[in-house]
BASEGU-316690 format. One record per residue: residue number from 0; residue in one letter; z, x, y of N, C-alpha, C in turn. Coordinates in Angstrom, 1 decimal, always signed. Layout:
residues N
(NUM 'A' (Z X Y) (Z X Y) (Z X Y)) ...
***
This chain:
residues 241
(0 'X' (+166.3 +32.2 +122.1) (+167.0 +31.8 +120.4) (+167.2 +30.6 +120.7)) (1 'X' (+167.6 +29.7 +121.9) (+167.8 +28.9 +122.3) (+167.4 +27.5 +121.5)) (2 'X' (+166.0 +27.7 +121.6) (+165.4 +26.5 +121.2) (+164.8 +26.6 +119.9)) (3 'X' (+165.2 +27.7 +118.9) (+164.3 +28.1 +117.8) (+164.5 +26.9 +116.8)) (4 'X' (+165.6 +26.3 +117.1) (+165.3 +24.9 +116.1) (+164.3 +24.3 +116.5)) (5 'X' (+163.8 +23.7 +117.8) (+162.6 +23.1 +118.3) (+161.7 +23.7 +117.7)) (6 'X' (+161.2 +25.2 +118.0) (+160.5 +25.7 +117.4) (+160.0 +25.5 +116.1)) (7 'X' (+161.2 +25.8 +115.4) (+160.9 +25.7 +114.3) (+160.3 +24.6 +113.5)) (8 'X' (+160.6 +23.6 +114.0) (+160.2 +22.3 +113.9) (+158.9 +22.0 +114.3)) (9 'X' (+158.3 +22.4 +115.4) (+156.8 +22.4 +115.7) (+156.2 +22.8 +114.5)) (10 'X' (+156.4 +24.6 +114.6) (+155.9 +25.3 +113.7) (+155.7 +24.5 +112.5)) (11 'X' (+156.6 +23.7 +111.7) (+156.6 +22.8 +110.2) (+155.5 +21.5 +110.9)) (12 'X' (+155.7 +21.1 +112.1) (+154.8 +19.7 +111.9) (+153.2 +20.3 +112.1)) (13 'X' (+153.0 +21.6 +112.7) (+152.1 +22.0 +113.0) (+151.2 +22.6 +111.4)) (14 'X' (+152.2 +23.1 +110.6) (+151.9 +23.4 +109.2) (+151.6 +21.8 +108.2)) (15 'X' (+152.3 +21.3 +108.7) (+151.8 +19.8 +107.9) (+150.5 +19.2 +108.5)) (16 'X' (+150.1 +19.5 +109.5) (+148.9 +18.9 +109.9) (+147.8 +20.2 +109.3)) (17 'X' (+147.8 +21.0 +109.4) (+146.9 +22.1 +108.6) (+146.9 +21.8 +107.0)) (18 'X' (+148.2 +21.6 +106.7) (+147.9 +21.1 +105.2) (+147.2 +19.9 +104.8)) (19 'X' (+146.9 +18.8 +105.6) (+146.4 +17.8 +105.7) (+145.0 +17.8 +105.8)) (20 'X' (+144.8 +19.0 +106.9) (+143.6 +19.3 +106.7) (+142.6 +19.9 +105.7)) (21 'X' (+143.3 +21.0 +105.3) (+143.0 +21.9 +104.0) (+142.9 +20.5 +102.3)) (22 'X' (+143.5 +19.4 +102.6) (+143.4 +18.6 +101.6) (+142.3 +17.4 +101.8)) (23 'X' (+141.9 +17.2 +102.8) (+141.4 +16.0 +103.3) (+140.0 +15.9 +104.2)) (24 'X' (+140.0 +16.8 +104.9) (+138.8 +17.3 +105.9) (+137.6 +17.2 +105.0)) (25 'X' (+137.3 +17.5 +103.8) (+135.7 +17.4 +103.0) (+135.6 +15.6 +103.1)) (26 'X' (+136.7 +15.1 +103.1) (+136.2 +13.6 +103.0) (+135.5 +13.0 +104.4)) (27 'X' (+135.9 +14.0 +105.4) (+134.9 +13.4 +106.4) (+134.1 +14.5 +107.1)) (28 'X' (+133.5 +15.4 +105.9) (+132.5 +15.7 +106.1) (+132.8 +16.9 +107.2)) (29 'X' (+134.1 +17.6 +107.5) (+134.3 +18.8 +108.4) (+133.7 +20.4 +107.5)) (30 'X' (+133.9 +20.3 +106.3) (+133.3 +21.6 +105.1) (+133.7 +20.8 +103.6)) (31 'X' (+132.8 +21.6 +103.0) (+132.5 +21.5 +101.8) (+134.2 +21.4 +101.0)) (32 'X' (+134.2 +20.7 +99.9) (+135.5 +20.7 +99.0) (+136.2 +22.2 +98.7)) (33 'X' (+135.2 +22.8 +98.5) (+135.6 +24.3 +97.9) (+136.3 +25.0 +99.0)) (34 'X' (+135.9 +24.7 +100.2) (+136.5 +25.7 +101.3) (+137.9 +24.9 +101.4)) (35 'X' (+138.2 +23.9 +101.4) (+139.3 +23.1 +101.5) (+140.5 +23.9 +100.5)) (36 'X' (+139.7 +23.9 +99.1) (+140.5 +24.3 +98.0) (+141.0 +25.6 +98.3)) (37 'X' (+139.9 +27.0 +98.7) (+140.3 +28.0 +99.0) (+141.4 +28.1 +100.0)) (38 'X' (+141.3 +27.6 +101.2) (+142.1 +27.3 +102.3) (+143.9 +27.3 +101.5)) (39 'X' (+143.8 +26.3 +100.7) (+144.9 +25.9 +100.3) (+145.4 +26.8 +99.4)) (40 'X' (+144.9 +27.3 +98.6) (+145.2 +28.5 +97.6) (+145.5 +29.4 +98.0)) (41 'X' (+144.9 +30.3 +99.3) (+145.2 +31.0 +100.1) (+146.4 +31.3 +100.9)) (42 'X' (+146.7 +30.1 +101.7) (+147.5 +29.7 +102.7) (+148.5 +29.1 +102.2)) (43 'X' (+148.7 +28.0 +101.6) (+150.0 +27.4 +101.2) (+151.1 +27.9 +101.0)) (44 'X' (+150.7 +28.9 +100.1) (+152.3 +29.4 +99.9) (+153.3 +30.5 +101.0)) (45 'X' (+152.1 +31.1 +101.5) (+152.8 +31.9 +103.0) (+153.0 +31.0 +104.2)) (46 'X' (+152.5 +30.0 +104.4) (+152.7 +28.9 +105.1) (+154.4 +28.3 +104.9)) (47 'X' (+154.3 +27.9 +103.6) (+155.5 +27.2 +103.4) (+156.5 +27.8 +103.6)) (48 'X' (+156.5 +29.4 +103.2) (+157.5 +30.5 +103.1) (+158.0 +30.7 +104.6)) (49 'X' (+156.9 +30.6 +105.4) (+157.3 +30.9 +106.9) (+158.0 +29.8 +107.8)) (50 'X' (+157.7 +28.7 +107.3) (+158.3 +27.2 +107.7) (+159.5 +27.3 +107.6)) (51 'X' (+159.9 +27.5 +105.8) (+161.0 +27.6 +105.4) (+161.9 +28.3 +105.7)) (52 'X' (+161.5 +30.0 +106.2) (+162.4 +31.0 +106.5) (+162.7 +31.0 +108.1)) (53 'X' (+161.8 +30.2 +109.1) (+162.0 +29.9 +110.4) (+163.1 +28.9 +110.3)) (54 'X' (+163.0 +27.9 +109.9) (+163.8 +26.7 +109.6) (+165.1 +27.2 +109.1)) (55 'X' (+165.3 +28.3 +108.0) (+166.8 +28.6 +107.7) (+167.2 +29.3 +108.8)) (56 'X' (+166.6 +30.2 +109.6) (+167.0 +31.0 +110.6) (+167.7 +30.4 +111.8)) (57 'X' (+166.9 +28.9 +112.1) (+167.1 +28.4 +112.8) (+168.7 +27.6 +112.5)) (58 'X' (+168.9 +27.0 +111.1) (+169.8 +26.3 +110.7) (+171.3 +27.5 +110.9)) (59 'X' (+170.9 +28.5 +110.9) (+172.4 +29.6 +110.6) (+172.5 +30.0 +112.1)) (60 'X' (+171.3 +30.1 +113.0) (+171.9 +30.6 +114.3) (+172.6 +29.3 +115.1)) (61 'X' (+172.2 +28.1 +115.2) (+172.6 +26.9 +115.7) (+174.1 +26.6 +115.0)) (62 'X' (+174.1 +27.1 +113.7) (+175.4 +26.5 +112.8) (+176.6 +27.2 +113.7)) (63 'X' (+176.4 +28.7 +114.1) (+177.1 +29.5 +114.4) (+177.4 +28.9 +115.9)) (64 'X' (+176.5 +28.4 +116.4) (+176.9 +27.7 +118.0) (+177.1 +26.5 +117.8)) (65 'X' (+177.5 +26.0 +116.7) (+177.7 +24.5 +116.5) (+177.1 +23.6 +117.6)) (66 'X' (+175.7 +23.7 +117.4) (+174.5 +22.8 +118.4) (+173.7 +21.9 +117.0)) (67 'X' (+174.3 +20.7 +117.0) (+173.9 +19.8 +115.8) (+172.6 +19.5 +116.2)) (68 'X' (+172.3 +19.2 +117.2) (+170.5 +19.0 +117.0) (+169.8 +20.0 +116.6)) (69 'X' (+170.1 +21.5 +117.2) (+169.6 +22.3 +116.5) (+169.5 +22.6 +114.9)) (70 'X' (+170.7 +22.4 +114.5) (+170.7 +22.2 +113.2) (+170.0 +21.4 +112.3)) (71 'X' (+170.0 +20.3 +112.9) (+168.9 +19.1 +112.5) (+167.6 +19.3 +112.4)) (72 'X' (+167.0 +20.2 +113.6) (+165.7 +20.5 +113.7) (+165.5 +21.5 +112.7)) (73 'X' (+166.3 +22.5 +112.9) (+166.0 +23.4 +111.8) (+166.3 +22.9 +110.3)) (74 'X' (+167.1 +21.9 +109.6) (+166.9 +21.6 +108.3) (+165.8 +20.8 +108.2)) (75 'X' (+165.2 +20.0 +109.1) (+164.3 +19.3 +108.8) (+162.9 +20.5 +108.4)) (76 'X' (+162.7 +21.4 +109.4) (+161.8 +22.7 +109.2) (+162.0 +22.9 +107.8)) (77 'X' (+163.0 +23.3 +107.3) (+163.4 +24.1 +106.3) (+163.1 +23.1 +105.2)) (78 'X' (+162.9 +21.9 +105.0) (+162.5 +21.0 +104.1) (+161.0 +20.9 +103.8)) (79 'X' (+160.6 +20.7 +105.3) (+159.0 +20.8 +105.2) (+158.5 +21.9 +104.4)) (80 'X' (+159.2 +23.3 +104.7) (+158.6 +24.1 +104.1) (+158.8 +24.1 +102.8)) (81 'X' (+159.7 +23.9 +102.3) (+160.4 +23.5 +100.9) (+159.8 +22.9 +100.0)) (82 'X' (+158.9 +21.7 +100.9) (+158.0 +20.5 +100.1) (+156.5 +21.4 +100.2)) (83 'X' (+156.0 +22.1 +101.1) (+154.9 +23.3 +100.9) (+155.1 +23.7 +99.7)) (84 'X' (+156.3 +24.5 +99.5) (+156.1 +25.6 +97.8) (+156.6 +24.8 +97.0)) (85 'X' (+156.6 +23.6 +96.6) (+157.0 +22.7 +95.6) (+155.9 +23.0 +94.5)) (86 'X' (+154.7 +23.2 +94.9) (+153.6 +23.2 +94.0) (+154.2 +24.6 +93.0)) (87 'X' (+154.6 +25.4 +94.0) (+154.8 +27.2 +93.5) (+156.0 +26.8 +92.8)) (88 'X' (+157.0 +26.5 +93.4) (+158.2 +25.9 +92.3) (+157.9 +25.3 +91.1)) (89 'X' (+157.6 +24.1 +91.1) (+157.5 +23.8 +89.7) (+156.5 +24.3 +89.0)) (90 'X' (+155.2 +24.9 +89.5) (+154.4 +26.0 +88.5) (+154.8 +26.8 +87.8)) (91 'X' (+156.1 +27.3 +88.5) (+156.8 +28.7 +87.9) (+157.8 +28.1 +87.0)) (92 'X' (+158.4 +27.1 +87.3) (+159.4 +26.7 +86.0) (+158.8 +25.9 +85.1)) (93 'X' (+157.7 +24.9 +85.3) (+156.8 +24.2 +84.3) (+155.9 +24.9 +84.4)) (94 'X' (+154.9 +25.9 +83.7) (+153.5 +26.3 +83.7) (+152.5 +25.0 +83.3)) (95 'X' (+151.9 +24.4 +83.8) (+150.9 +23.5 +83.1) (+150.1 +24.3 +82.4)) (96 'X' (+149.7 +23.1 +81.4) (+148.9 +23.6 +79.8) (+147.2 +23.9 +81.0)) (97 'X' (+147.1 +25.4 +80.6) (+145.9 +25.5 +81.0) (+144.6 +25.2 +80.6)) (98 'X' (+143.8 +24.6 +81.3) (+142.6 +23.7 +80.9) (+141.4 +24.5 +80.6)) (99 'X' (+140.4 +24.1 +79.5) (+139.7 +25.1 +79.2) (+138.8 +25.3 +80.5)) (100 'X' (+138.1 +26.3 +80.2) (+137.0 +27.0 +81.4) (+135.8 +26.2 +81.2)) (101 'X' (+135.5 +24.7 +81.3) (+134.3 +24.0 +81.1) (+134.5 +22.9 +82.2)) (102 'X' (+133.2 +22.6 +82.6) (+133.3 +21.3 +83.5) (+132.4 +20.6 +83.4)) (103 'X' (+131.8 +20.4 +81.9) (+130.8 +19.5 +81.7) (+131.6 +18.6 +80.4)) (104 'X' (+131.9 +17.5 +80.6) (+132.5 +16.7 +79.4) (+131.7 +15.5 +79.1)) (105 'X' (+131.6 +15.4 +77.6) (+130.6 +14.2 +77.1) (+131.6 +13.7 +76.1)) (106 'X' (+130.9 +12.4 +75.8) (+131.5 +11.7 +74.7) (+130.9 +11.6 +73.6)) (107 'X' (+129.6 +12.2 +73.6) (+128.5 +12.7 +72.7) (+128.1 +13.7 +72.8)) (108 'X' (+128.6 +14.8 +72.1) (+128.3 +16.1 +72.4) (+127.1 +16.5 +71.5)) (109 'X' (+126.7 +15.7 +70.4) (+125.5 +16.2 +69.8) (+124.2 +15.4 +70.6)) (110 'X' (+124.1 +14.7 +71.3) (+123.5 +14.0 +71.8) (+123.6 +13.8 +73.3)) (111 'X' (+124.1 +14.5 +74.1) (+124.7 +14.0 +75.2) (+123.8 +13.4 +76.3)) (112 'X' (+124.5 +12.3 +77.0) (+123.4 +11.6 +78.1) (+123.1 +12.4 +79.0)) (113 'X' (+121.5 +12.3 +79.2) (+120.8 +12.9 +80.1) (+120.9 +12.4 +81.4)) (114 'X' (+120.8 +13.4 +82.9) (+120.9 +12.9 +84.1) (+119.1 +12.9 +84.4)) (115 'X' (+118.5 +11.7 +84.8) (+117.2 +11.6 +84.9) (+116.8 +11.4 +86.5)) (116 'X' (+118.1 +11.0 +87.4) (+117.8 +10.8 +89.0) (+118.8 +12.0 +89.6)) (117 'X' (+119.8 +12.2 +89.3) (+120.8 +13.1 +90.0) (+119.9 +14.6 +89.2)) (118 'X' (+119.8 +15.8 +90.3) (+119.2 +16.9 +90.0) (+119.8 +18.2 +90.7)) (119 'X' (+119.1 +19.0 +90.8) (+119.8 +20.8 +90.9) (+120.1 +20.4 +92.3)) (120 'X' (+119.4 +19.6 +93.3) (+119.4 +19.4 +94.5) (+120.7 +18.8 +95.3)) (121 'X' (+121.8 +17.8 +94.4) (+122.8 +17.4 +94.7) (+123.4 +18.5 +95.8)) (122 'X' (+123.7 +17.6 +96.5) (+124.8 +18.3 +97.7) (+125.9 +19.3 +97.5)) (123 'X' (+125.8 +20.4 +97.6) (+127.0 +21.4 +97.2) (+127.0 +21.7 +95.7)) (124 'X' (+125.8 +21.2 +94.9) (+126.2 +21.9 +93.5) (+125.9 +23.2 +93.1)) (125 'X' (+126.5 +23.7 +92.4) (+126.8 +25.4 +92.0) (+126.4 +25.3 +90.6)) (126 'X' (+126.7 +24.1 +89.9) (+126.6 +24.1 +88.4) (+125.3 +23.2 +88.1)) (127 'X' (+124.9 +23.7 +86.9) (+123.4 +22.7 +86.2) (+123.9 +21.6 +85.4)) (128 'X' (+123.0 +20.5 +85.4) (+123.1 +19.7 +85.0) (+122.7 +19.6 +83.6)) (129 'X' (+122.2 +20.9 +83.1) (+121.8 +21.3 +81.7) (+122.9 +21.3 +81.0)) (130 'X' (+122.9 +20.6 +79.5) (+123.8 +20.9 +78.9) (+124.0 +22.4 +78.3)) (131 'X' (+125.2 +22.3 +78.0) (+125.5 +24.0 +77.3) (+125.2 +24.2 +76.1)) (132 'X' (+125.2 +23.2 +75.5) (+124.8 +23.5 +73.9) (+126.1 +23.7 +72.8)) (133 'X' (+125.6 +23.8 +71.6) (+126.9 +24.2 +70.5) (+128.3 +24.8 +71.0)) (134 'X' (+128.3 +25.6 +71.9) (+129.4 +26.5 +72.5) (+130.2 +25.6 +73.7)) (135 'X' (+129.4 +25.0 +74.4) (+130.3 +23.9 +74.9) (+131.1 +23.0 +74.2)) (136 'X' (+130.2 +22.2 +73.3) (+130.6 +21.4 +72.3) (+131.9 +21.8 +71.7)) (137 'X' (+131.7 +23.0 +71.2) (+133.4 +23.5 +70.5) (+134.4 +23.6 +71.5)) (138 'X' (+133.9 +24.1 +72.4) (+135.2 +24.2 +73.6) (+135.4 +22.8 +74.2)) (139 'X' (+134.7 +22.0 +73.9) (+135.4 +20.7 +74.2) (+136.1 +20.0 +73.4)) (140 'X' (+135.7 +20.3 +72.1) (+136.6 +19.9 +70.8) (+137.7 +20.4 +70.6)) (141 'X' (+138.0 +21.6 +71.5) (+139.2 +22.6 +71.3) (+139.9 +21.9 +72.5)) (142 'X' (+139.4 +21.6 +73.4) (+140.3 +21.4 +74.5) (+140.6 +20.1 +74.7)) (143 'X' (+139.6 +19.1 +74.3) (+139.9 +17.7 +74.7) (+139.4 +16.9 +73.2)) (144 'X' (+140.2 +17.3 +71.8) (+139.8 +16.5 +70.8) (+139.7 +14.7 +70.9)) (145 'X' (+140.3 +14.3 +71.9) (+140.6 +12.7 +72.1) (+139.1 +12.3 +72.7)) (146 'X' (+138.3 +12.9 +73.3) (+137.2 +12.5 +74.1) (+135.9 +12.1 +72.7)) (147 'X' (+135.8 +10.9 +72.9) (+134.9 +9.9 +72.4) (+134.3 +8.8 +72.5)) (148 'X' (+133.1 +8.4 +72.1) (+132.5 +7.2 +72.6) (+133.3 +6.3 +72.8)) (149 'X' (+133.1 +4.9 +73.3) (+133.7 +4.0 +73.5) (+133.0 +2.9 +72.6)) (150 'X' (+133.5 +2.3 +72.0) (+133.4 +1.1 +71.0) (+133.7 -0.3 +71.2)) (151 'X' (+132.9 -1.5 +71.6) (+133.3 -2.4 +72.0) (+132.7 -3.6 +71.2)) (152 'X' (+133.3 -4.8 +71.3) (+132.6 -6.2 +70.7) (+131.8 -6.9 +71.5)) (153 'X' (+131.5 -5.9 +72.7) (+130.7 -6.9 +73.8) (+129.5 -7.0 +73.5)) (154 'X' (+128.4 -7.5 +73.8) (+126.9 -7.5 +73.5) (+126.5 -6.2 +74.3)) (155 'X' (+125.5 -5.4 +74.0) (+125.2 -4.3 +74.8) (+125.0 -4.6 +76.4)) (156 'X' (+124.4 -5.9 +76.8) (+124.2 -6.2 +78.3) (+125.4 -6.3 +78.9)) (157 'X' (+126.6 -7.4 +78.0) (+127.7 -7.5 +78.8) (+128.7 -6.0 +78.4)) (158 'X' (+128.3 -5.3 +77.9) (+129.0 -4.0 +77.9) (+128.7 -3.1 +79.1)) (159 'X' (+127.2 -3.3 +79.2) (+126.7 -2.6 +80.4) (+127.1 -3.0 +82.2)) (160 'X' (+127.4 -4.4 +82.1) (+127.6 -5.1 +83.5) (+129.2 -4.6 +83.2)) (161 'X' (+129.9 -4.8 +82.3) (+131.2 -4.6 +82.4) (+131.5 -2.8 +82.5)) (162 'X' (+130.9 -2.3 +82.3) (+130.8 -0.4 +82.7) (+130.5 -0.3 +84.2)) (163 'X' (+129.3 -1.3 +84.4) (+128.8 -1.1 +86.2) (+130.5 -1.8 +87.0)) (164 'X' (+130.6 -2.5 +86.3) (+131.7 -3.2 +87.2) (+133.3 -2.2 +87.2)) (165 'X' (+133.6 -1.6 +86.2) (+134.4 -0.9 +86.1) (+134.4 +0.5 +86.9)) (166 'X' (+133.1 +1.2 +87.1) (+132.7 +2.3 +87.7) (+132.6 +2.1 +89.3)) (167 'X' (+132.5 +0.5 +89.6) (+132.2 +0.3 +90.9) (+134.0 +0.2 +91.5)) (168 'X' (+134.9 -0.2 +90.4) (+136.2 -0.5 +90.8) (+137.0 +0.7 +91.2)) (169 'X' (+136.5 +1.9 +90.2) (+137.2 +3.0 +90.3) (+136.6 +3.7 +91.4)) (170 'X' (+135.9 +3.5 +92.6) (+135.1 +4.0 +93.5) (+134.2 +4.6 +93.4)) (171 'X' (+133.4 +4.7 +92.1) (+132.2 +6.0 +92.1) (+131.3 +5.1 +93.1)) (172 'X' (+130.2 +6.1 +93.5) (+129.0 +5.7 +94.3) (+128.0 +5.8 +93.0)) (173 'X' (+127.3 +4.4 +92.8) (+126.2 +4.3 +92.0) (+125.3 +4.6 +92.5)) (174 'X' (+124.4 +5.8 +91.9) (+122.9 +6.3 +92.6) (+122.2 +5.7 +91.6)) (175 'X' (+122.0 +5.3 +90.7) (+121.1 +4.5 +90.1) (+121.2 +3.9 +89.0)) (176 'X' (+120.9 +2.6 +88.7) (+121.1 +1.8 +87.8) (+119.8 +1.2 +87.2)) (177 'X' (+119.8 +1.1 +85.7) (+118.7 +0.7 +85.5) (+118.7 -0.3 +84.2)) (178 'X' (+119.4 -1.8 +84.7) (+120.1 -2.3 +83.5) (+119.2 -3.1 +82.5)) (179 'X' (+117.4 -2.6 +82.4) (+116.8 -2.8 +81.1) (+117.1 -1.7 +80.3)) (180 'X' (+117.3 -0.3 +80.5) (+117.8 +0.1 +79.6) (+119.5 +0.4 +79.5)) (181 'X' (+120.0 +0.0 +80.3) (+121.6 -0.2 +80.3) (+122.1 +1.2 +80.3)) (182 'X' (+121.8 +1.6 +81.5) (+122.2 +3.2 +81.8) (+122.7 +3.3 +83.6)) (183 'X' (+123.3 +4.0 +84.2) (+123.7 +4.3 +85.2) (+123.8 +5.6 +85.7)) (184 'X' (+123.9 +6.4 +86.8) (+124.4 +7.6 +87.3) (+124.8 +7.3 +88.3)) (185 'X' (+126.0 +8.1 +88.4) (+126.8 +7.7 +89.5) (+127.8 +9.2 +90.0)) (186 'X' (+128.3 +8.9 +91.2) (+129.2 +10.1 +91.5) (+130.3 +9.7 +92.1)) (187 'X' (+131.7 +10.6 +91.1) (+132.8 +10.2 +91.7) (+133.4 +11.5 +92.2)) (188 'X' (+134.3 +10.8 +93.3) (+135.0 +12.0 +94.0) (+136.7 +11.9 +93.7)) (189 'X' (+137.2 +13.2 +93.5) (+138.6 +13.1 +93.5) (+139.3 +13.1 +94.8)) (190 'X' (+140.4 +12.2 +94.9) (+141.3 +11.9 +95.7) (+141.6 +13.0 +96.8)) (191 'X' (+141.8 +14.4 +96.0) (+142.5 +15.3 +96.9) (+141.1 +16.3 +97.0)) (192 'X' (+141.1 +16.8 +97.9) (+140.0 +17.8 +98.5) (+138.7 +17.3 +98.2)) (193 'X' (+138.1 +16.3 +97.9) (+136.8 +15.6 +97.2) (+136.0 +16.3 +96.8)) (194 'X' (+136.1 +16.8 +95.9) (+135.2 +17.2 +95.0) (+134.3 +16.0 +94.7)) (195 'X' (+133.2 +16.6 +94.3) (+131.9 +15.9 +93.7) (+132.1 +15.9 +92.0)) (196 'X' (+132.0 +14.9 +90.8) (+131.5 +15.2 +89.7) (+130.7 +13.9 +89.5)) (197 'X' (+129.4 +14.3 +88.8) (+128.2 +13.4 +88.5) (+128.6 +12.8 +87.4)) (198 'X' (+128.1 +11.5 +87.0) (+128.7 +11.0 +86.0) (+127.1 +9.9 +85.6)) (199 'X' (+126.9 +10.1 +84.1) (+125.9 +9.3 +83.6) (+126.3 +8.4 +82.5)) (200 'X' (+126.3 +6.9 +82.3) (+126.4 +6.4 +81.3) (+125.3 +5.7 +80.6)) (201 'X' (+125.5 +5.5 +79.5) (+124.6 +4.9 +78.7) (+125.2 +4.1 +77.4)) (202 'X' (+124.6 +2.5 +77.9) (+125.0 +1.6 +76.2) (+124.0 +1.4 +75.3)) (203 'X' (+124.5 +1.3 +74.4) (+123.5 +1.3 +73.3) (+124.1 +0.2 +72.1)) (204 'X' (+123.4 -0.6 +71.4) (+123.6 -1.5 +70.6) (+124.5 -0.6 +69.6)) (205 'X' (+125.1 -1.4 +69.0) (+125.8 -0.6 +67.5) (+126.6 -1.6 +67.0)) (206 'X' (+125.6 -2.0 +65.7) (+126.2 -3.2 +64.9) (+126.1 -4.5 +65.8)) (207 'X' (+127.2 -5.4 +65.6) (+127.4 -6.7 +66.1) (+128.1 -6.2 +67.5)) (208 'X' (+128.0 -5.3 +68.0) (+128.9 -4.8 +69.5) (+127.8 -3.8 +70.0)) (209 'X' (+128.7 -2.7 +70.9) (+127.7 -1.9 +71.3) (+128.9 -0.2 +71.3)) (210 'X' (+128.1 +0.5 +72.0) (+128.7 +1.5 +72.1) (+128.5 +2.4 +73.7)) (211 'X' (+129.3 +2.8 +74.2) (+129.4 +3.5 +75.6) (+129.6 +4.8 +75.7)) (212 'X' (+128.6 +5.5 +75.9) (+128.7 +6.8 +76.1) (+128.7 +7.2 +77.5)) (213 'X' (+129.2 +8.6 +78.3) (+129.2 +8.9 +79.4) (+129.6 +10.2 +79.2)) (214 'X' (+129.2 +10.7 +80.5) (+129.3 +12.3 +80.7) (+129.4 +12.9 +82.1)) (215 'X' (+130.5 +13.6 +82.4) (+130.8 +14.2 +83.5) (+130.5 +15.4 +83.8)) (216 'X' (+130.0 +15.8 +85.1) (+129.5 +17.0 +85.4) (+130.3 +17.3 +86.6)) (217 'X' (+130.9 +18.5 +86.8) (+131.4 +18.9 +87.9) (+130.4 +19.8 +88.8)) (218 'X' (+130.5 +19.4 +90.4) (+129.3 +20.3 +91.3) (+129.7 +21.9 +91.1)) (219 'X' (+130.9 +22.1 +91.1) (+131.3 +23.5 +91.8) (+132.3 +23.6 +90.7)) (220 'X' (+132.7 +24.9 +90.3) (+133.9 +25.7 +89.3) (+133.6 +25.7 +88.0)) (221 'X' (+133.9 +26.9 +87.3) (+133.8 +26.9 +85.9) (+134.7 +26.4 +85.2)) (222 'X' (+135.9 +25.7 +85.5) (+137.0 +24.6 +85.1) (+137.0 +23.5 +86.1)) (223 'X' (+137.0 +22.3 +85.6) (+137.3 +21.0 +86.3) (+138.8 +20.8 +86.1)) (224 'X' (+139.4 +21.8 +85.7) (+140.9 +21.5 +85.5) (+141.1 +20.4 +84.8)) (225 'X' (+140.3 +19.8 +84.1) (+140.4 +18.4 +83.0) (+140.4 +17.2 +83.7)) (226 'X' (+139.5 +17.1 +85.1) (+139.3 +16.2 +85.9) (+138.2 +15.3 +85.2)) (227 'X' (+137.3 +15.6 +84.6) (+136.2 +14.7 +84.1) (+137.0 +14.0 +82.5)) (228 'X' (+137.2 +14.9 +81.8) (+138.2 +14.1 +80.9) (+139.3 +13.0 +80.9)) (229 'X' (+139.9 +13.4 +82.0) (+140.6 +12.3 +82.5) (+140.1 +11.3 +83.1)) (230 'X' (+138.8 +11.4 +84.1) (+138.0 +10.2 +84.5) (+137.7 +9.4 +83.2)) (231 'X' (+137.3 +10.1 +82.1) (+136.6 +9.2 +80.8) (+137.6 +8.5 +80.2)) (232 'X' (+139.4 +9.1 +80.0) (+140.0 +8.3 +79.8) (+140.3 +6.9 +80.6)) (233 'X' (+140.7 +7.1 +81.7) (+140.5 +6.2 +82.8) (+139.5 +5.0 +82.7)) (234 'X' (+138.6 +5.3 +82.6) (+137.2 +4.6 +82.3) (+137.6 +3.7 +81.2)) (235 'X' (+138.0 +4.0 +80.1) (+138.1 +3.6 +78.8) (+138.9 +2.8 +78.8)) (236 'X' (+140.2 +2.9 +79.3) (+141.2 +2.2 +79.3) (+141.1 +1.0 +80.4)) (237 'X' (+140.7 +1.4 +81.4) (+139.8 +0.0 +82.6) (+139.3 -0.9 +81.7)) (238 'X' (+138.2 -0.4 +81.3) (+137.3 -0.9 +80.3) (+137.7 -2.0 +79.3)) (239 'X' (+138.9 -1.7 +78.8) (+139.4 -2.5 +77.6) (+140.4 -3.5 +78.0)) (240 'X' (+140.7 -3.4 +79.5) (+141.9 -4.1 +80.0) (+141.0 -5.6 +80.0)) 
***
């Protein structure tokens, strides 16, 4: 028990490495994003509880022995354990708004932009690119009533170039772009877990200006947890900057 503080800190540091692997390994091709997400959901809370508990035990033991270095090591381990438990604590105290169980979001639900290059063979895809019809449109209207086409005073050609520039600035991988038809398809990745969402964007003439429609579809999961809607909002805000 003499070195329990150091042992607790070692376990905590190994836990930090494990969490980092869960969050980022898909970015380096070690596994599919859904694997890291599954490991995170299954093991983060038990890991945090073990680290915090071990750290607290070390603090108590070293406190009784008046061993400052051991107290510091145990305290650090306790803080790391609590950091791992933060999502659980925050979610318990302030439950997040439940996202609709949909993963296909479009600014035009009556005539959603269609994918022509990306198809069912895209890597790791479990969700179809076929639009879900009126039921999906109704679910989106209820969950994300603010999602709508982007209207701009720019000419269609200028709007397309602006859209392409914003997409690249946001880090999207442009899979195919057709300047003549003013449309492109791209893949966007989430910063955490590196989930892939596929995006299609189309610019059309609208009076003296133009209209920008886009659609985002997640490759896996029944719900995208609001990611595609948030990405559309971010894109539209940056477009108008």
